[in-house]
C-alpha positions as CSV (number, residue, x, y, z in Angstrom):
1,M,-42.8,85.2,18.5
2,L,-45.1,86.6,15.8
3,T,-46.6,90.0,15.6
4,I,-48.9,91.6,13.0
5,G,-46.6,93.9,11.2
6,S,-48.9,95.2,8.4
7,T,-52.1,94.6,6.7
8,V,-51.2,94.6,3.0
9,W,-53.8,96.3,0.8
10,G,-53.7,95.6,-2.9
11,V,-54.5,98.5,-5.2
12,Q,-54.1,99.3,-8.9
13,D,-53.1,102.9,-8.3
14,V,-50.5,103.2,-5.5
15,P,-50.4,107.0,-5.3
16,R,-54.2,107.2,-5.2
17,G,-54.2,104.4,-2.5
18,I,-51.7,106.4,-0.5
19,E,-53.7,109.6,-0.8
20,F,-57.0,107.9,0.1
21,W,-55.9,105.8,3.0
22,S,-53.6,108.6,4.4
23,A,-56.6,110.9,4.5
24,A,-59.1,108.3,5.7
25,L,-56.9,107.1,8.6
26,D,-54.8,110.2,9.3
27,Y,-51.7,108.2,8.3
28,E,-48.6,109.1,6.4
29,P,-45.9,107.1,4.6
30,L,-43.2,105.7,6.9
31,Y,-40.6,106.4,4.2
32,E,-40.5,107.5,0.6
33,P,-43.0,105.2,-1.3
34,D,-41.8,103.0,-4.2
35,V,-43.8,102.8,-7.4
36,D,-45.3,99.5,-6.2
37,W,-45.2,99.6,-2.4
38,A,-45.7,102.0,0.5
39,I,-46.1,101.5,4.3
40,L,-48.4,103.9,6.0
41,V,-48.3,104.7,9.8
42,P,-50.3,107.0,12.1
43,R,-49.4,110.7,11.4
44,D,-49.3,111.6,15.1
45,G,-46.4,109.2,15.7
46,E,-48.3,107.0,18.1
47,E,-48.0,103.3,17.8
48,G,-50.7,101.7,15.6
49,P,-51.2,99.1,13.0
50,Q,-49.3,99.7,9.7
51,L,-51.1,99.6,6.4
52,A,-49.0,98.5,3.5
53,I,-50.1,99.6,0.0
54,S,-49.1,97.1,-2.7
55,L,-49.5,97.3,-6.5
56,V,-51.7,94.6,-8.0
57,H,-52.7,94.1,-11.6
58,D,-56.0,92.2,-11.1
59,D,-59.4,93.5,-10.4
60,A,-60.7,93.0,-6.8
61,S,-63.2,90.5,-8.1
62,D,-60.5,88.3,-9.8
63,R,-58.2,87.4,-6.9
64,R,-57.4,88.0,-3.2
65,R,-55.8,91.4,-2.8
66,H,-55.4,91.8,1.0
67,H,-53.4,89.8,3.5
68,L,-51.5,90.0,6.8
69,D,-47.7,90.3,7.1
70,L,-46.6,88.6,10.3
71,Y,-43.2,89.7,11.6
72,A,-41.0,87.0,13.0
73,D,-37.9,87.1,15.2
74,D,-37.0,83.7,13.8
75,Q,-38.8,83.1,10.5
76,A,-37.8,79.5,10.0
77,D,-39.0,78.4,13.5
78,E,-42.2,80.3,13.1
79,V,-42.9,78.8,9.7
80,Q,-42.4,75.3,11.1
81,R,-44.6,76.1,14.1
82,L,-47.4,77.4,11.8
83,L,-47.2,74.4,9.5
84,A,-47.5,72.1,12.6
85,L,-50.6,74.1,13.6
86,G,-52.3,73.4,10.2
87,A,-50.9,76.1,7.9
88,Q,-50.1,75.1,4.4
89,E,-47.3,76.0,2.0
90,V,-48.2,77.8,-1.2
91,P,-46.1,75.9,-3.7
92,E,-47.1,77.9,-6.8
93,W,-45.8,81.2,-5.3
94,R,-42.9,82.7,-7.2
95,Y,-40.5,84.6,-4.9
96,P,-38.1,87.3,-6.0
97,D,-34.4,86.6,-5.3
98,D,-34.4,89.1,-2.4
99,A,-37.6,87.8,-0.7
100,D,-37.6,88.2,3.1
101,Y,-41.0,86.5,3.4
102,V,-42.6,83.1,3.2
103,V,-46.2,82.8,1.9
104,L,-48.4,80.4,3.8
105,A,-52.1,79.7,3.9
106,D,-54.3,79.1,7.0
107,P,-56.4,76.0,7.2
108,D,-59.2,77.8,5.3
109,G,-56.8,78.8,2.4
110,N,-56.4,82.4,3.4
111,R,-52.8,83.5,2.5
112,F,-50.5,85.4,4.8
113,C,-46.8,86.2,4.8
114,V,-44.2,85.5,7.5
115,V,-41.5,88.2,7.3
116,Q,-38.1,88.0,8.9
117,K,-38.1,91.0,11.3
């Protein structure tokens, strides 16, 4: 089963992104932010969509900066299912050694991540 875990929002200034989106949505960091990553959740503790703030180095006009993180109970099975539905692998993606995600593209070329829950 897949669920939308986070919408990942690329910004060039993570602290400013946290400040702006926390105020705009009445959200707060789920845990202490890293210099390049934070997950924001509703401040009132109610369930709601997460917004992940991710450091990017390109201008918004130069590349895609936003995508969905889909959380999977069984990542390998879900990746295979999505590929059978028409998703595509993104072969040029460079993964860090500790990556818990796989980058795919939908049939239109929009990228998303499948994250092992």
